[in-house]
N, C-alpha and C positions, 0 to 999 in steps of 0.2 A: 360808252361801252367799258366793260372791265378790262384790266390789263395787268400782266405780270410785270412788276417793277423791280424785282430782286430775286436772288436765289442763293442757296448755301448748301454745302455738304458738311455733315458733322457726325460724330459717333453718337451712339445711344447706349453706351456701355453700362450695364447694371452693376458691374463689379465696383464701380466708383462709389456706389451707395452701400454695398455689402462690405467692402473692404477698403475704406478710404485711405488706410495706412499702407496699402499695397504700392502706392506711388510715393516717391520722394516729395518733400515739400516743394522743391523747384518744379518738378513735373506736374504736381497737382495744381500749383498756382498758375502755371503756364496754360494748362488745359481749361481751368475755370476762367482765366483771363480771355482765352479765345472765345468761349461761349459768351462772355460779357461783351466782347467786341461785336459779335454777331447780333446780340440783343440790341446794342446801341444802334447798329446800322438799321435794324428793322424799325426801330423807333424813328430814326431819321427819315426813312422811306415813307413814313406816315401810312403804314400798312393797315388795310381794313379786313383782310382775310389771309389765311395761310393754307397752303396745300402741303401736308406733311406726308412724304412718301416713305413708308416703313416697310416692314416685311413680317410675314408669318413665321414665328419660331416654333411651330408645332404646338403652340400654346392655345391659339385661338380656335383652330379648326380640328385639332387632333389628327388621328390617323384615318378617320373615316371620310373626310372631305377636304380636298386640297385645291381650292380655286386658284387659277393662275394670277388673277388680279381682282381686287375688291375696292369699292369706293363707298364712302359713307354718304347716305342721303337723308339721314335723320339724326336721332340722338347718338351721342358718343359718350362712353364712360371708360375710365381706365386709370392706371394700368391694372389689368387683371392679375398680373404677377406683382403684387404690391412690394415696394422696396422700402428700406428704412428711410424715413423722411419723404417718401413719395407714395402716398396712400391713394387708393382708388376713389375717384370722384367723377361727377359729370364734367365734361369739357365742352366749352361753347362750340356749337356746331353751325356751319354754314350749309344747312341741308339743301337750300335752293341751288347753290352753286354746284354741289355734288350731284344733285338730280339733273341739272342742266348738262353737266359733262357726260353723265351716263346716257342721257337721251341722245346727245350728239353722237356718242359712241355707237349706239344701236343703229343709227342712221348711216354710219360711215365705216362699219366693219370692226368695231371694238365692243365685244359682248361682255360688258362689265357684270360681275357679280355685285349686287348692291347690298349694303348693310343699312337697313332702315332703322335698326337699333343696334349699333355696332360697339362691341367691347374691343378695346385696343390694348396692346401690351406696351412694354417699355420702349419699343422702337418709335412710337408716337409720343408717349408720355414724357420721355426724357427730354427731347428737343422742345416740347411744349413747356416743360418746367424750367429749362435753362435758357431758352431763347425767346419765348413769347411772353411768359409771365413777368419777366423782369422789365418789360416795356411799360408796365403799369396799366395796360389796356387789356380787356378781356377779348382778345382777338379770336373770332370764330374760325374754326378750321374745317377743312375737308381732309379726312384720313384716307390714304391710299395704301393698300397692303399688296406687295408683290411676292410671288412665290420664289423666295431666294434663301429660305432657311433649310429646307430639305428637298430632295429630288421628288418629282420632276421639277427642275428649276425653270422659271420663265426664261426663254432665250434672251440673250443680251440685245439682239436686234429688235425683239418685240418690246423690250423695256424702252428702247430708244423711240420706237414708233409711238408708243403710248405717251411719251413725253411730248412729242410733236402734236399728237391729237389733243392733249390737255391744253397746250398753248392755243390751238385754234378754237377749242371750245370756250376757254376763258374769254377770248377776244369777241366771241359772239354772245356772251352773257349780257342780258339787258339791264345792266347796272353800271355804276361808276367805281366799283371796288378796285382798290390797289392791292394786288395779290403778291405774296411772296411764296416761293417754292423751296422746300427743304428736303434734300435727299439724305435720309437718315440711315447710318450704318457704317460698317467697315472700321479700319481697313484690315490689315492682316490679323487674324486670330483663329484659333482652333477651338471648337466647341465639342466637349465630351469625348475627345480621343487622346491617344498617348502623346500627342504633340501640344497639348493644351499648355499655354504659357509661352510658346514660341512666338516671337514677333520678327518680322522681316522688314527692316527699314528700307532696303533697296527696292523691294516690291512696292512698299507704301509710297515712297518718293516717286516711283514711276507712275503710279496711279494719280498722285496729286499733280504731277507735271502734265499728264494727259488732261486732267480737269482744267488746269490753269491755261492750257493752250486751246481748250475747246475742241480737242482733236477727236472727231467722230470716228474716223478710220481706225485710229489707234485703240480707242475704247472697244469698238466692235471686233477688233483683231484679238482681244484677250479671250482665249479659249477657256472653257471650263477646266480642262486638264491643267493649263498653266496657272489659273487662279487657285485651284485646289493644291497644286504642288508648291507654289511660291507664297501664297497668301493664306491657305487653309480654308476649311469649309465655311468659316465665318466671313471670309472675304467675298463669298458669292453675293453678299449684300451690296456690292458696288453696282449692282443693277439699279439700285435707287439713285446712284450718282448719274448713271447714263440717262435715266428718266428725267432727272432734274436738269441736266445739261441740255437735253433736247427741248425741255419746256421753256428754257431761256434762249433757245435758238443757238446754242453752242457758240456763244460770243466770247468765250474765254473767261478769265477771272484771275484771282490772286489767292495764293496760299496765305492763310492767317497764322497757322501754327501747325507744328507736328511734334509729337512726343512718342517714342517707342516705350510703352509702359508694360514691362513684363509682369509686374505685380497686378496689373489690371488686365492682363492676358491679351492686350490689344495695342495695335499701332493706331494712335489717336491723331487723326488728321482733320484739319479744318480749312475750308476755303469758301470764299465768296464768288458767286457767279455773276458775270456781267450779263446784261440783257440786251439783245440785239435791237437796234432802233427799228 
């Protein structure tokens, strides 16, 4: 049977591409080194597939349709919001695994919106570019998009439950795939408001500590009001962390790096998740 063998949380910051000089050389080198460490670990884990948990930034579905959670079950292409050095292209897709997770969901109370031909944005394309492509393997992915860009936000508890469901569905997939889960987003940043550029290291370190401890109670105790106040509207993306933590059975982990990069308008946090035996 398939199994989840590793997990990570990492930023998907497009400003890195638009304004590389916004970070000092030390900060930039540290961030790219953290991505490199994660890519090396994914290679060491001999991964056959990846589930990349990103979010809708109001780019994919616009104002007309706001699904709470979406999974790819066919072709994937992106990023739709092309970045300097990261142009739109087809991404290798594990449609069979995505369809299996969606089917299990329908049978167990998770009504997935399915993307049979899914366009993704930078929340999937950036970790794909910096964590999967450097392995030298064309690792097929399942893209998951959570509603954490604009309200109504997916409740944190539902994001956690979704991760547990993903773990159970992967374990019942009739294959021998070694799967890695990536929670893509965060940490503190403000998007399109007067506080854009503010970074809150205290909040970021609190979140990374929760991740490293695998602390479900602490993650679920973070209210939307607290996240918006201390981390900004962009920090609502840590729902992807909750989902990834749950998918690895909240076994804890280790912080790989952290840089508060005001010029990239984001607290850049990186961690590896342990997988419960």
